[in-house]
Each structure stands twice: as structure tokens, then as C-alpha cells.
C-alpha positions as CSV (number, residue, x, y, z in Angstrom):
1,M,30.8,157.2,141.7
2,K,33.8,154.9,142.2
3,K,31.5,152.0,143.5
4,T,29.1,152.4,140.5
5,F,32.3,152.3,138.1
6,L,33.6,149.1,140.2
7,F,30.1,147.5,139.8
8,F,29.9,147.7,136.2
9,T,33.6,146.9,135.6
10,I,33.2,143.5,137.6
11,L,29.9,142.8,136.1
12,I,31.2,143.1,132.5
13,L,34.4,141.0,133.5
14,T,32.5,138.1,135.0
15,N,30.2,138.0,132.0
16,V,33.3,137.7,129.8
17,F,35.3,135.3,131.8
18,G,32.5,133.3,133.4
19,Q,30.6,133.1,136.7
20,R,32.3,131.2,139.4
21,S,30.9,127.9,139.9
22,C,31.9,125.5,142.5
23,G,31.4,121.7,142.0
24,T,31.0,120.6,145.8
25,D,27.2,120.3,145.8
26,Q,27.4,118.2,142.7
27,K,30.2,116.0,144.0
28,M,28.6,115.4,147.4
29,K,25.6,114.3,145.6
30,E,27.4,111.8,143.4
31,F,29.3,110.7,146.5
32,F,26.3,110.0,148.5
33,A,24.8,108.3,145.8
34,N,27.8,105.9,145.6
35,N,28.0,105.5,149.3
36,P,24.5,105.2,150.9
37,D,25.9,104.4,154.4
38,A,27.5,108.0,154.4
39,L,24.2,109.3,153.1
40,A,22.5,107.9,156.3
41,R,25.0,109.4,158.3
42,K,24.8,112.6,156.9
43,Q,22.4,114.4,159.1
44,D,24.1,113.3,162.5
45,L,27.4,114.6,161.2
46,R,26.0,118.1,160.1
47,N,24.2,118.2,163.4
48,Y,27.4,117.9,165.3
49,L,29.4,120.3,163.0
50,T,26.9,123.1,163.6
51,T,26.4,122.6,167.3
52,K,28.2,124.9,169.8
53,N,30.3,122.2,171.5
54,P,32.4,123.5,174.4
55,N,34.1,120.2,174.6
56,A,35.3,120.6,170.7
57,K,38.5,122.5,171.2
58,N,41.5,122.3,169.4
59,I,44.7,121.1,171.2
60,Q,46.8,123.8,169.5
61,T,45.4,127.2,169.0
62,V,46.9,127.4,165.3
63,I,46.7,124.3,163.4
64,T,49.3,123.4,160.8
65,I,48.0,121.4,157.9
66,P,50.3,119.3,155.5
67,V,49.5,119.8,152.0
68,V,50.5,117.6,148.9
69,V,49.9,119.2,145.5
70,H,49.6,116.7,142.6
71,V,50.0,118.4,139.2
72,L,48.4,116.6,136.3
73,Y,49.4,118.4,133.2
74,K,48.7,118.0,129.4
75,N,51.0,120.5,128.2
76,A,53.8,122.7,129.3
77,A,51.2,125.6,130.5
78,Q,49.3,123.3,132.7
79,N,52.6,122.2,134.5
80,I,52.3,125.2,136.9
81,S,55.5,126.2,138.2
82,D,56.6,126.2,142.1
83,A,56.2,129.6,142.3
84,Q,52.7,129.4,141.5
85,I,52.1,126.7,143.9
86,M,53.5,128.7,146.5
87,S,51.4,131.9,145.7
88,Q,48.6,129.7,146.5
89,L,50.0,128.7,149.8
90,A,50.7,132.3,150.8
91,V,46.8,133.1,150.1
92,L,45.7,130.4,152.0
93,N,48.0,131.3,155.0
94,A,46.7,134.9,154.9
95,D,42.9,134.1,154.3
96,F,42.5,131.5,157.1
97,R,44.2,133.6,159.6
98,K,42.7,136.7,158.8
99,L,45.6,138.4,157.8
100,N,44.5,139.2,154.1
101,T,45.5,142.9,153.2
102,D,42.1,143.5,151.5
103,Y,40.1,142.6,154.5
104,S,39.4,146.0,155.8
105,S,38.7,147.6,152.4
106,V,36.5,144.6,151.4
107,V,34.4,143.7,154.5
108,P,31.9,146.5,155.9
109,A,32.4,147.8,159.1
110,A,28.9,146.3,159.8
111,F,30.1,142.8,159.2
112,Q,33.6,143.0,160.7
113,A,32.4,142.1,164.2
114,F,31.6,138.6,163.0
115,S,34.9,137.9,161.2
116,A,37.0,135.1,162.5
117,D,40.7,134.0,162.6
118,M,40.2,130.2,161.5
119,E,43.6,129.6,163.1
120,L,44.7,127.3,160.1
121,V,48.1,127.4,158.6
122,F,49.1,125.4,155.3
123,C,52.4,124.0,154.5
124,L,53.9,121.7,151.8
125,A,54.7,118.4,153.2
126,T,58.3,117.7,153.9
127,K,57.7,113.8,154.6
128,K,55.9,111.2,153.0
129,S,54.0,108.6,154.8
130,D,57.0,106.2,155.2
131,G,59.0,109.2,156.7
132,S,61.1,109.7,153.4
133,P,61.6,113.5,152.5
134,T,59.4,115.3,149.9
135,T,58.9,118.7,148.4
136,G,55.1,118.2,148.9
137,I,54.6,118.4,145.2
138,E,54.5,115.7,142.6
139,R,53.6,116.0,138.8
140,K,52.6,113.9,136.0
141,S,52.2,114.3,132.2
142,V,48.8,113.0,131.0
143,A,47.2,112.4,127.7
144,S,45.5,115.1,125.9
145,N,42.1,113.3,126.2
146,F,42.8,112.6,130.2
147,N,39.5,113.3,131.9
148,F,40.7,115.3,135.1
149,P,37.3,115.4,136.6
150,N,36.8,111.7,136.9
151,N,40.2,110.3,137.1
152,Y,42.6,112.8,138.8
153,Y,42.6,110.7,142.1
154,L,42.6,107.4,140.1
155,S,46.1,105.3,139.1
156,S,45.5,107.0,135.6
157,G,46.0,110.3,137.4
158,L,47.7,110.6,140.9
159,L,46.8,108.8,143.8
160,A,45.9,110.4,147.2
161,W,48.6,110.4,149.8
162,D,47.0,109.0,153.0
163,P,44.0,111.3,153.2
164,T,44.0,111.1,157.0
165,K,47.4,112.7,157.3
166,Y,47.4,115.1,154.4
167,L,45.4,117.5,152.4
168,N,45.5,116.3,148.9
169,I,45.2,119.1,146.2
170,W,45.0,118.1,142.6
171,V,45.7,120.9,139.9
172,G,44.6,120.1,136.3
173,D,42.6,120.8,133.3
174,M,39.2,121.4,135.0
175,P,36.4,122.0,132.2
176,S,33.6,124.3,132.4
177,P,31.5,125.2,134.3
178,Y,33.5,124.4,137.7
179,L,36.6,126.0,139.0
180,G,37.1,123.4,141.3
181,W,35.4,121.3,144.4
182,A,36.5,120.0,147.8
183,Y,34.8,117.2,149.6
184,L,33.0,117.7,152.9
185,P,34.1,116.0,156.0
186,D,31.5,113.2,155.3
187,A,34.1,112.1,152.6
188,A,37.1,112.1,155.2
189,G,39.5,109.2,154.3
190,Y,37.9,108.3,151.0
191,P,40.2,108.0,148.1
192,E,39.0,111.3,146.6
193,D,38.8,113.3,149.7
194,G,40.6,116.7,149.2
195,L,40.7,119.7,146.6
196,A,40.5,119.4,142.7
197,I,41.2,122.6,140.9
198,G,41.7,124.0,137.7
199,Y,45.2,125.4,136.8
200,K,44.0,128.8,135.8
201,Y,42.4,129.3,139.4
202,F,45.4,128.1,141.4
203,G,47.6,130.8,143.0
204,T,48.3,134.3,142.0
205,T,51.1,134.3,139.3
206,G,52.1,132.1,136.5
207,V,49.0,130.9,134.3
208,A,46.5,132.0,136.8
209,E,43.9,133.9,135.0
210,Y,41.8,137.1,136.0
211,P,39.4,137.5,137.6
212,Y,40.1,134.2,139.6
213,N,44.0,134.7,140.0
214,G,43.5,136.1,143.6
215,G,43.9,132.4,145.0
216,R,40.2,132.6,146.5
217,T,38.8,129.7,144.7
218,A,41.2,127.3,146.8
219,T,40.2,129.4,149.8
220,H,36.5,128.9,149.2
221,E,36.8,125.1,148.2
222,I,39.1,124.4,151.3
223,G,36.3,125.9,153.2
224,H,34.2,123.1,152.2
225,Y,37.0,120.7,153.2
226,F,36.5,121.9,156.8
227,G,32.7,121.6,156.5
228,L,31.5,124.8,155.5
229,L,28.6,125.2,153.1
230,H,27.6,128.1,150.9
231,P,25.4,130.8,152.6
232,W,22.3,129.4,150.6
233,G,22.8,125.9,151.9
234,E,23.2,122.9,149.7
235,D,20.2,123.6,147.2
236,G,18.9,127.0,148.3
237,S,16.1,126.8,145.8
238,A,13.9,128.6,148.3
239,C,14.0,130.4,151.8
240,G,12.9,128.5,154.8
241,T,13.6,124.8,153.3
242,P,16.0,122.8,155.2
243,D,18.6,122.8,152.6
244,N,18.4,126.7,152.7
245,N,20.9,126.3,155.7
246,D,24.4,126.7,156.1
247,G,24.4,126.3,160.0
248,C,25.7,129.7,160.8
249,A,23.4,132.4,162.3
250,D,26.0,135.1,161.6
251,T,25.7,134.5,157.8
252,P,22.4,136.1,156.7
253,A,20.5,133.5,154.7
254,T,20.3,134.1,151.0
255,N,18.2,132.1,148.3
256,A,21.0,132.3,145.5
257,P,24.6,133.2,145.0
258,H,26.0,136.6,144.4
259,Y,28.3,136.6,141.1
260,G,30.2,139.9,141.5
261,G,29.6,143.5,141.0
262,N,27.3,143.8,144.3
263,V,27.4,147.0,146.1
264,Y,26.7,147.0,149.9
265,P,24.3,146.7,151.2
266,D,22.6,144.4,148.9
267,N,19.0,142.6,149.4
268,S,18.7,141.3,146.1
269,N,19.0,137.5,147.4
270,T,18.3,137.8,151.0
271,C,15.6,135.9,152.7
272,V,14.9,138.5,154.9
273,F,15.4,142.3,154.4
274,S,17.8,143.9,156.7
275,T,19.8,147.1,157.0
276,D,23.0,145.4,156.2
277,G,21.7,142.8,153.4
278,A,23.6,139.7,152.2
279,M,27.2,138.9,153.4
280,F,28.3,138.6,149.5
281,M,31.8,139.2,150.6
282,N,32.1,136.1,152.4
283,F,34.7,133.3,151.3
284,M,31.8,130.9,150.7
285,D,29.8,133.1,148.5
286,Y,30.5,133.1,144.5
287,V,31.6,136.5,143.9
288,T,35.2,137.3,142.2
289,D,38.3,136.7,144.0
290,E,38.8,140.6,144.7
291,E,35.3,140.8,146.3
292,M,35.5,138.2,149.0
293,A,37.6,138.7,152.4
294,F,36.6,136.7,155.3
295,F,35.1,134.0,157.4
296,T,32.6,134.4,160.3
297,N,32.8,133.3,164.1
298,D,30.0,130.4,163.3
299,Q,32.0,128.9,160.2
300,K,35.0,128.8,162.6
301,N,33.0,126.8,165.0
302,I,32.0,124.5,162.1
303,K,35.9,124.3,161.5
304,T,36.6,123.5,165.1
305,N,34.0,120.7,165.3
306,T,35.4,119.2,162.3
307,M,39.1,119.3,163.5
308,A,37.8,117.6,166.9
309,G,35.8,115.0,165.0
310,P,36.2,113.6,161.2
311,R,39.4,115.5,160.5
312,A,41.0,115.0,163.8
313,S,43.4,112.8,162.4
314,L,45.4,115.8,160.7
315,L,46.4,116.8,164.1
316,N,48.9,113.8,164.7
317,S,50.5,114.2,161.1
318,N,54.1,115.4,161.6
319,A,54.4,115.8,157.9
320,C,55.4,119.3,158.0
321,S,55.7,119.8,161.7
322,F,56.5,118.1,164.8
323,L,53.7,118.2,167.4
324,S,55.0,117.9,171.3
325,V,52.1,117.5,173.8
326,N,51.9,116.2,177.1
327,D,49.6,113.5,178.7
328,I,47.1,115.8,179.8
329,E,46.6,117.4,176.3
330,K,46.5,113.6,174.9
331,A,43.5,113.0,177.0
332,N,41.9,116.2,176.4
333,S,42.0,115.7,172.7
334,I,40.1,112.6,172.6
335,N,36.3,113.2,171.4
336,L,33.4,111.3,170.5
337,F,30.8,112.5,167.8
338,P,28.5,112.8,166.5
339,N,26.5,113.5,170.0
340,P,23.5,113.0,170.0
341,T,23.3,110.4,167.3
342,T,20.9,108.2,165.4
343,Q,23.2,106.1,163.2
344,Y,26.7,105.8,164.4
345,I,29.6,107.1,166.8
346,S,33.4,107.6,166.0
347,I,36.3,108.1,168.3
348,A,38.7,111.3,167.4
349,S,41.9,110.5,169.3
350,P,44.6,112.2,167.4
351,L,47.3,111.9,169.7
352,T,46.7,108.7,171.8
353,K,46.3,105.5,169.9
354,I,42.7,103.9,170.5
355,N,42.1,100.4,169.0
356,E,39.2,99.1,171.3
357,V,36.0,100.5,172.6
358,E,33.5,99.2,174.8
359,I,29.9,100.5,174.9
360,F,27.8,100.1,178.0
361,N,24.0,100.8,178.5
362,S,22.8,103.0,181.5
363,E,22.5,99.8,183.5
364,G,26.2,99.1,183.2
365,R,25.9,96.2,180.9
366,L,28.3,95.6,178.1
367,I,26.6,95.5,174.8
368,K,29.3,96.2,172.1
369,R,33.1,95.7,172.0
370,V,34.8,96.9,168.6
371,S,38.2,97.3,167.4
372,I,39.0,100.6,165.6
373,N,41.8,101.9,163.5
374,N,41.3,105.7,163.0
375,E,39.0,108.7,163.3
376,T,37.4,107.6,160.2
377,D,35.9,104.4,161.5
378,K,32.3,104.4,162.4
379,I,30.7,102.3,165.3
380,D,27.1,101.6,164.2
381,V,24.4,102.1,166.8
382,R,21.5,102.1,164.7
383,D,19.9,99.2,166.5
384,F,20.7,100.6,170.1
385,A,17.4,101.7,171.8
386,A,17.0,105.7,172.5
387,G,18.9,106.5,176.0
388,V,22.2,107.4,177.5
389,Y,25.3,105.0,176.7
390,F,28.9,105.0,178.2
391,V,32.1,104.3,176.2
392,R,35.5,103.0,177.8
393,T,38.5,103.3,175.2
394,Y,41.5,101.3,175.4
395,N,45.1,101.3,174.1
396,E,46.5,97.7,173.9
397,K,44.2,96.8,176.8
398,A,45.3,99.8,178.7
399,F,42.3,101.8,179.7
400,V,42.5,105.6,178.2
401,K,39.4,107.6,178.7
402,S,35.5,107.1,179.5
403,M,32.8,109.2,177.7
404,K,29.1,109.3,177.2
405,F,26.8,109.7,174.2
406,I,22.9,110.0,173.8
407,K,21.3,107.7,171.2
408,K,18.0,109.3,169.9
């Protein structure tokens, strides 16, 4: 009886307040349309992120992510308080460590075996890129006609702090239908990289509005930032299509989102009927804040690969914590991705500076030498013949590490 009452209550409320809608899929389509090179590299990166790679291990067990919050406000209500911002950080730190108090009551016992501590914590930046102190929050008053969705990261809004060192979060007047969006790791290092979110859906206090005042919109969107897709894939128009795949075997495939009021077990959107039905209470679905409560082990695998690859530069940011490591840990942190590849390779070396890369074919002949600056640099290998190649990395002419990759 209680579950039936909850179902109808949530169903009514989601209709009154509007269903959750995430803009990540649309924004990534626009990103790829504007960046065809990134589109060409998309499948290689997705293959890498979803591979169970034993070498893609984080140097730290728990990774601290420095955050800077950019508040763009048109009126006093939109100029959210520090308390509202801190309430959001508290939710992120609970959700990404599997410490959320609603976990046991929301996640059915049958799914709890798949749940994961993502081993991520978030802190407001205490240092700017130049080393000067900061609160990690900056604010700007904008005109009443300011177009937040299109201009938040431009000079008319607030420019991102170095996106290779900070998770940038922009909070402002997000128009319907979206609550927010975050860019996938394909956009790592680009000016718009980060999270854009409506001020009504950020945090748990202040002007945050029910039923999205549980801080879970940011949890969902930051899941995208670390490479996670919706359970129905990028399009999810039909079960069994290539796009209907989030790369996670432990999230039952569905062909549409769940908007709230679902009762376990629910097979209304599942591709294959099962006893447990859909995992609608996963953070990457569309249910209300109080109905989502966990990430899975395969989602954690994607996060781990993201941190060993396209977002590895966050590991050496001391914007809110100092990282102390030894030489062995520095060498072990170096990773080449994606592997295998068809388009490009990148060298993630968050703890040791790499500025030169040499590539040799299987006969030992040097075929390419390139200079690189950071993990977001791509080395084009499209013209390479299929086969095995060897890579030597250098720091100011001093040899650092050798690796190999397969060109398909």
C-alpha cells in the first residue's frame, strides 16, 4: 500500500514539476558536429573507456577532484548562497563514495551486489592556477537576457579555469527542458568542458526546488563527466542497436528512461525481461532525486579508465590537496590510450612531465617523433599500417618509460 501511494505521489509531482531531462546527449552531438576530429576519435575512446584494463589503475585509492563553481545570476535568487553550494558538495561526496544514507532503502537487495564506491571526493579549489588563494567560488551579475546555455563558458559569462586541472561547474538560469548537462571525456580540455546546471537543481537548500533538490542532478551529470552514459545508451531508440549500449554489463539494457514512480521489479523499458527488471534507481537514469541511489562496478571501471586516460591531468592538480608520491608511483601512473586504436594515441602522465614521444615499428625503425604538452594532446596514427608499435617517452631528453600499442 505504501509503495502504491509513493508511486502515485511521485507520478503526480513529476508531471507537475516536469520530468528530468539531461542535455548531455544533445550537447555532445553539437560538440562532435563542431569538432569532426573528435568525432573521428570517438569510437576509439569509447572502446578504451569500456575495456576491463588491468593497467588502468589509479595511483591513489581515493582521488580528490578540485572544483570551481561559477555563479551567473540575473537576480538575487539566482545568486545562490555558499551554503547551497556546500550542500551540493556534500551530496557529491556521499554519492561518489557510496555513503549516501538512502542507499539501503532505495537500492533493492538484488542490485546491491553490483554497487560500487567510485572513490572520488570533491573539494572547492583553494588555489588558482597561478597559486594564489581562492574560495573556489566566483560570481558574476549578468543581464536579464543573458543566454546561459550558449554563453556560460564565454567571456560574456565566466571563462573556465584550466579544465585539465579543475572540474568547472557553471550555475545559472537553465531554461526548460534541461536541468543540466556535462561533457563526456571526449571534450576534455575544451573551453566548455565541465558541468552546466540550473540554480534550482543545485544542492539541497536555498532556492533548490523539489523534486530535484536532492543534489542528484549534479551527481548524474558528473557521472557523464567521468565517461558514463545513460543505461539506454546515447540514443536508445531500439534495443540491440549499437547506440543502445552504455558499456556496462551490470546495468540491464533499456530502451527508454524512467521518470519516477517506478516500483521494483519494473520491466516496462527493459530489452530482455528479467526477474529484477530495470535498474531505474541507478544515478544515470532519469528518476527523481529521492529514487536514485548508486553507481555500479562497471560504471566504476569506466571512471577508472577515464582517470587513467583523458582526465589523468586532474591527478596532478594540487588546487585543493597536495599529492606526495614516489618515483615508482610516478612511473606506474603513465598510461597510453586508447589501445588498440585506429585514429590516435595519447600519453597520460599526470605525475611526471613528458614532453617528447618516439614511435617505432615492430622492426625497430623510428617512424614518428612528436612533442606533447599534456594528456589532452593527440598523436595521429591514422596513416600507420596495422600492427604493433613501440613508444618511448622522454622528459627533457631523459628517458622515462617505454610502452606498446596495437594499430588496427
